[in-house]
SEKOLSE-985718 format. One record per residue: residue number from 1; x negated, y negated, z negated of N, C-alpha, C in turn. Coordinates in steps of 0.2 Angstrom, whole numbers, plus 5000, padded with zeros to 4 digits. Each point is the difference from the previous one (the first is absolute). Layout:
% SEKOLSE-985718
   i  n_u  n_v  n_w ca_u ca_v ca_w  c_u  c_v  c_w
 NUM    X    Y    Z    X    Y    Z    X    Y    Z
...
This chain:
% SEKOLSE-985718
   i  n_u  n_v  n_w ca_u ca_v ca_w  c_u  c_v  c_w
   1 4951 5056 5072 5001 5004 4994 5000 4996 4994
   2 5005 5001 4996 5001 4996 4994 4996 5003 4994
   3 4995 4997 4997 4997 5003 4994 5003 4998 4994
   4 5001 5005 4995 5004 5000 4994 4996 5002 4994
   5 5000 4996 4995 4997 5002 4993 5006 5001 4995
   6 5000 5006 4997 5005 5001 4995 4997 4999 4993
   7 5004 4996 4996 4997 4999 4993 5006 5002 4995
   8 4999 5005 4996 5005 5002 4995 4996 5005 4995
   9 5002 4999 4994 4997 5004 4995 5002 5007 4999
  10 5005 5002 5004 5002 5007 5000 4997 5004 5006
  11 4996 5005 4999 4997 5003 5005 5005 5003 5005
  12 5005 5003 4997 5005 5003 5005 5003 4995 5004
  13 5001 4994 4998 5003 4995 5004 4996 4998 5006
  14 4993 4999 4998 4995 4998 5005 5000 5006 5005
  15 5000 5006 4998 4999 5006 5005 5007 5000 5004
  16 5006 4999 4997 5006 5001 5004 5001 4994 5005
  17 4998 4994 4998 5001 4995 5005 4994 5000 5005
  18 4994 5003 4998 4995 5001 5005 5002 5005 5005
  19 5003 5005 4998 5002 5005 5005 5005 4998 5005
  20 5005 4996 4997 5005 4998 5004 4998 4995 5005
  21 4995 4995 4998 4998 4995 5005 4995 5003 5005
  22 4996 5005 4998 4995 5003 5004 5003 5004 5006
  23 5006 5002 4999 5004 5003 5005 5002 4996 5005
  24 5000 4994 5000 5002 4995 5005 4994 4998 5005
  25 5002 5001 5006 4994 4999 5005 4997 4993 5000
  26 5004 4995 4997 4997 4993 5001 4997 4998 4993
  27 5000 5004 4995 4998 4998 4993 4994 5004 4998
  28 4995 4997 4997 4994 5003 4997 4999 4998 4993
  29 5000 5005 4996 4999 4999 4993 4992 5000 4999
  30 4998 4994 4998 4992 4999 4999 4998 5001 4993
  31 5004 5001 4995 4998 5001 4993 5005 4999 4995
  32 4999 5002 4994 5005 4999 4995 4996 4997 4994
  33 5004 4998 4995 4998 4997 4994 5004 5002 4994
  34 4998 5001 4994 5004 5002 4994 5001 4994 4996
  35 4998 4994 5001 5001 4994 4996 4999 4994 5004
  36 5002 4994 4998 4999 4994 5004 4993 4998 5001
  37 4996 5001 4995 4993 4998 5002 4997 5005 5005
  38 5001 5006 5000 4998 5005 5006 5003 4997 5006
  39 5006 4998 5000 5004 4998 5006 4996 4994 5003
  40 4998 4995 4996 4997 4994 5003 4993 5002 5003
  41 4996 5005 4996 4994 5002 5003 5001 5004 5006
  42 5005 5004 5000 5001 5005 5006 5002 4995 5006
  43 5004 4995 4999 5003 4996 5005 4994 4996 5004
  44 4995 4998 4996 4995 4996 5002 4995 5005 5004
  45 5000 5006 4998 4995 5005 5003 5003 5002 5007
  46 5007 5002 5000 5003 5004 5006 5004 4995 5004
  47 5001 4994 4998 5003 4995 5004 5007 5002 5003
  48 5004 5002 4996 5007 5003 5002 5004 4994 5003
  49 5005 5002 5004 5005 4995 5003 5005 4999 4994
  50 5002 5006 4997 5005 4999 4995 4998 5004 4994
  51 5002 4997 4994 4998 5004 4994 5007 5001 4996
  52 5001 5007 4999 5006 5002 4996 4998 4999 4993
  53 5004 4995 4996 4997 4999 4994 5006 5001 4994
  54 4998 5005 4996 5004 5001 4994 5000 4994 4995
  55 5005 4999 4996 5000 4994 4996 4997 5002 4993
  56 5002 5005 4997 4997 5002 4994 4994 5005 5000
  57 4994 4997 4999 4994 5004 5001 4995 4998 4994
  58 4996 5004 4998 4995 4998 4995 4995 4996 5003
  59 4996 4997 4995 4994 4996 5002 5002 4993 5003
  60 5003 5001 5005 5003 4994 5003 5006 5001 5004
  61 5006 4997 4998 5006 5002 5003 5001 4997 5007
  62 5005 5003 5004 5001 4999 5007 5001 4992 5002
  63 5003 4997 4995 5001 4992 5002 4993 4997 4999
  64 4996 5001 4995 4994 4997 5000 4995 5002 5006
  65 5001 5006 5001 4995 5002 5006 5003 4997 5006
  66 5006 4999 5001 5003 4997 5006 4997 4993 5001
  67 5000 4996 4994 4998 4993 5000 4993 5000 5002
  68 4996 5005 4998 4993 5000 5002 4999 5001 5007
  69 5003 5005 5003 5000 5001 5007 5002 4995 5004
  70 5006 4997 4999 5003 4995 5004 4996 4993 4999
  71 4997 4999 4994 4996 4994 4999 4992 5001 5002
  72 4998 5005 5004 4993 5001 5001 4997 4995 5004
  73 5004 4996 5003 4997 4994 5004 5003 5001 5008
  74 4997 4995 5004 5002 5000 5007 4999 5006 5004
  75 5003 5001 5005 4999 5006 5004 5005 5005 4999
  76 4999 5006 5004 5005 5005 4999 5000 5004 4993
  77 5006 5000 4997 5000 5003 4994 5006 5006 5000
  78 4999 5005 4996 5005 5005 5001 5007 4997 4997
  79 5005 5003 5003 5007 4998 4998 5002 5005 4995
  80 5004 4998 4995 5001 5004 4994 5008 5002 5000
  81 5001 5006 5000 5007 5003 4999 5000 5003 4993
  82 5004 4997 4996 5001 5002 4993 5005 5006 4999
  83 4997 5005 4997 5004 5006 4999 5002 5000 4992
  84 5006 5001 4998 5001 5001 4993 5007 5004 4999
  85 5000 5003 4994 5006 5003 4998 5005 4996 4996
  86 4998 4994 4999 5003 4995 4997 5004 4995 5004
  87 5006 5000 5000 5004 4995 5004 5002 4994 4996
  88 4995 4996 4998 5001 4995 4996 4999 4993 5003
  89 5004 4995 4999 4999 4993 5003 4993 4998 4998
  90 4997 5001 4994 4994 4997 4999 4994 5003 5004
  91 5001 5006 5002 4995 5003 5005 5000 4997 5007
  92 5007 4999 5002 5000 4998 5007 4997 4993 5000
  93 5002 4996 4995 4998 4993 5000 4992 4999 5000
  94 4998 5004 4995 4992 5000 4998 4996 5003 5006
  95 5003 5005 5003 4996 5003 5006 5000 4995 5006
  96 5005 4997 5001 5000 4995 5006 4996 4994 4998
  97 5000 4998 4994 4996 4994 4998 4993 5002 5000
  98 4998 5006 4999 4993 5002 5000 4998 5001 5007
  99 5004 5000 5005 4998 5000 5007 5002 5006 5004
 100 5004 5004 4997 5002 5007 5003 5004 4998 5006
 101 5000 5004 5005 5004 4999 5006 5006 5005 5000
 102 5001 5004 4995 5006 5004 5000 5001 5003 4993
 103 5005 5003 4999 5002 5003 4993 5005 5006 5002
 104 4997 5006 4998 5004 5006 5001 5000 5005 4994
 105 5006 5003 4999 5001 5004 4994 4997 5007 5002
 106 4997 5004 4995 4997 5006 5002 5005 5005 5002
 107 5006 5000 4998 5005 5005 5002 5004 4998 5007
 108 4997 4995 5003 5002 4999 5007 4999 5006 5005
 109 5004 5001 5005 4999 5006 5004 4993 4999 5004
 110 4998 5006 5001 4993 5000 5003 5000 4996 5007
 111 5005 5000 5004 5000 4996 5006 4999 4993 4998
 112 5003 4998 4995 5000 4992 4998 4993 4998 4998
 113 4996 5005 4997 4993 4998 4998 4996 5000 5006
 114 5001 5004 5005 4996 5000 5006 5001 4994 5004
 115 5007 4998 5000 5002 4994 5004 4997 4994 4996
 116 5000 5000 4994 4998 4994 4996 4993 4999 5001
 117 4996 5005 5001 4993 4999 5001 4999 4997 5007
 118 5004 5002 5005 4999 4997 5006 5002 4993 5001
 119 5006 4998 4996 5003 4994 5000 4995 4995 4997
 120 4997 5002 4994 4995 4995 4997 4994 5000 5004
 121 4997 5005 5003 4994 5000 5004 5001 4995 5006
 122 5006 5000 5003 5002 4996 5005 5000 4992 4999
 123 4999 4999 4993 5000 4993 4998 5007 4997 4998
 124 5005 5004 4999 5007 4998 4998 5000 5002 4993
 125 5005 4996 4996 5001 5002 4993 5005 5005 5000
 126 5000 5004 4995 5005 5005 4999 5004 4998 4994
 127 5005 4996 5002 5005 4997 4996 5007 5002 5002
 128 5002 5006 4997 5007 5002 5001 5005 4995 4997
 129 5006 4999 5002 5005 4996 4997 5001 5000 4993
 130 4999 5007 4997 5001 5001 4993 4994 4997 4996
 131 4994 5000 5003 4995 4998 4997 5000 4992 5000
 132 5002 4997 5006 5000 4993 5000 5005 4997 4995
 133 5006 5004 4999 5005 4998 4996 4997 5000 4992
 134 4996 5005 4999 4997 5000 4993 4995 4994 4999
 135 4997 4999 5006 4995 4994 4999 5003 4993 4999
 136 5006 4999 5004 5004 4994 4999 5003 5000 4993
 137 5002 5006 4998 5003 5000 4993 4995 4998 4995
 138 4993 5002 5001 4995 4998 4995 4999 4993 5000
 139 5000 4996 5006 4999 4993 5000 5006 4997 4997
 140 5006 5002 5001 5006 4997 4997 4999 5000 4992
 141 4997 5006 4997 5000 5000 4993 4994 4996 4997
 142 4996 4997 5004 4994 4996 4998 5002 4993 5000
 143 4997 4996 4995 5001 4993 5000 4998 4997 5006
 144 5003 4995 5003 4998 4997 5006 4998 4992 4999
 145 4994 4999 4997 4998 4993 4999 4998 4997 5007
 146 5001 4993 5000 4998 4997 5006 4993 5001 5002
 147 4999 5002 5006 4993 5001 5003 4999 4997 5006
 148 4995 4996 5001 4998 4997 5006 5000 5006 5006
 149 5003 4999 5006 4999 5005 5005 4993 4999 5003
 150 4997 5006 5001 4994 5000 5003 4999 4996 5007
 151 4995 4996 5000 4999 4996 5006 5001 5004 5006
 152 4998 5006 5001 5000 5004 5006 5007 5001 5002
 153 5005 4999 4996 5007 5001 5002 5002 4994 5004
 154 4997 4994 4999 5002 4994 5004 4997 5001 5008
 155 4996 5005 5001 4998 5001 5006 5004 5005 5005
 156 5005 5002 4996 5005 5005 5004 5005 4995 5004
 157 5002 5002 5006 5005 4997 5003 5007 5001 4997
 158 5005 4997 5002 5007 5001 4997 5002 5007 5001
 159 4999 5003 5006 5002 5006 5002 4996 5005 4996
 160 4994 4999 4999 4995 5005 4996 5003 5000 4993
 161 5002 4994 4997 5002 5000 4993 5007 5004 5000
 162 5004 4999 5005 5006 5004 5000 4999 5007 5000
 163 4995 5003 5004 4998 5007 5000 4998 5002 4994
 164 4995 4996 4997 4998 5002 4993 5005 5001 4995
 165 5005 4996 5000 5006 5000 4995 5003 5007 5002
 166 5001 5002 5006 5004 5006 5001 4995 5006 4998
 167 4994 5000 5001 4995 5005 4998 5001 5001 4993
 168 5001 4994 4996 5000 5001 4993 5007 5003 4997
 169 5005 4999 5005 5006 5004 4998 5000 5007 5002
 170 4995 5002 5002 4999 5008 5002 5002 5001 5007
 171 5001 4995 5004 5003 5002 5007 4994 5003 5004
 172 5002 5004 5005 4995 5003 5004 4999 4996 5006
 173 4995 5001 5005 5000 4996 5006 5006 5001 5004
 174 5003 5006 5001 5006 5000 5004 5005 4996 4997
 175 5001 5000 4993 5006 4996 4997 4998 4993 5001
 176 4994 4998 4999 4999 4993 5001 5001 4997 5007
 177 4998 5005 5005 5001 4998 5007 5008 4999 5001
 178 5004 5004 4997 5007 5000 5001 5003 4994 4997
 179 4997 4998 4994 5002 4994 4996 4999 4994 5004
 180 4994 4999 5003 4998 4994 5004 5001 5000 5007
 181 5003 5006 5002 5002 5001 5007 4994 4999 5005
 182 4994 5003 4998 4994 5000 5004 4998 5007 5001
 183 4995 5001 5005 4997 5007 5001 4996 5002 4994
 184 5000 5007 4999 4996 5002 4994 4992 4999 5001
 185 4998 5000 5006 4993 4998 5001 4998 4993 4998
 186 5005 4995 5001 5000 4993 4997 4999 5000 4993
 187 5004 5004 4996 4999 5001 4993 4994 5002 4998
 188 4997 5005 5003 4994 5003 4999 4994 4995 5000
 189 5001 4996 5005 4995 4994 5001 5000 4995 4995
 190 5006 4998 4998 5001 4996 4994 4997 5003 4994
 191 5002 5006 4998 4997 5003 4994 4992 5000 5000
 192 4997 5002 5006 4993 5000 5001 4997 4993 4998
 193 5003 4995 5003 4998 4993 4999 5001 4998 4992
 194 5005 5002 4997 5002 4999 4993 4994 5003 4996
 195 4999 5006 5001 4994 5004 4996 4994 4996 5001
 196 4998 4998 5006 4994 4997 5002 4999 4993 4996
 197 5005 4996 5001 5000 4994 4997 5000 5000 4992
 198 5003 5005 4997 5000 5000 4993 4995 5005 4997
 199 4996 5002 5005 4994 5005 4998 5002 5006 4996
 200 5006 5003 5003 5003 5006 4996 4998 5006 5004
 201 5000 5006 4997 4999 5006 5004 5006 5003 5003
 202 5006 4999 4996 5006 5004 5003 5006 4997 4997
 203 5006 5002 5002 5006 4998 4997 5001 5000 4993
 204 4997 5005 4997 5001 5001 4992 4997 4993 4997
 205 4995 4998 5002 4997 4994 4997 5004 4994 5002
 206 5003 5000 5006 5004 4994 5002 5006 5000 4996
 207 5003 5005 4998 5006 5000 4995 4998 4997 4994
 208 4994 5002 4997 4998 4997 4994 4999 4993 5000
 209 4996 4998 5005 4999 4993 5001 5006 4996 5001
 210 5005 5002 5004 5006 4996 5001 5004 4999 4993
 211 5000 5005 4996 5003 4999 4993 4996 4996 4995
 212 4994 5002 5000 4996 4996 4995 4999 4993 5002
 213 5000 4998 5006 4999 4993 5002 5007 4996 4999
 214 5005 5004 4999 5007 4996 5000 5003 4999 5006
 215 4997 5003 5006 5003 4999 5006 5007 5003 5001
 216 5001 5006 4996 5006 5003 4999 5001 5002 4993
 217 5006 5000 4998 5001 5002 4993 5005 5006 5000
 218 5000 5004 4995 5004 5006 4999 5007 4998 5001
 219 5004 5004 5004 5007 4998 5000 5002 4995 5006
 220 4994 4997 5003 5001 4996 5005 5003 5003 5007
């Protein structure tokens, strides 16, 4: 059973999402919150697997609340799925930098929302190709001063580095397997090792690290 917490300042949105998710046999809505501060408190109380987090909320916005939840320390932490009506580059970039595992517009079909919760709960990042393209465009628009690469990158094998580059280009495991002519399970193993070596939670963070470290540049 996947435990879900809903954080949104609009009661109708919370109720609507709550009813939709509660109707699923594998999802359990454990609570809701009307602002970011309440979301942080509720998450620490109910220990959800996934937090549906609105961006614009009073008291504490969704991005700040995400940083607090993801930065709570070692151990299991909730995965955050950002929900917003704003399809803006800044929100995509800021949400992923804050530690969110996914980004979904509120006008997405109901089935997409349900599937997004399951994907994020399973430990995968919800990075649709369009979102990945926006993220890459955001990096392209920013200055790229020389930065030393994290020491941890040196611990990757040549094949793991190659896989990380492909992840950063928004390639799925299936596509990476085809590119490298290997089994998809082999790619999954590489991805798991990359995340473990770099101390990352999911592919979303891997994309950010790959670009911010200079391992890959926009347009490459």
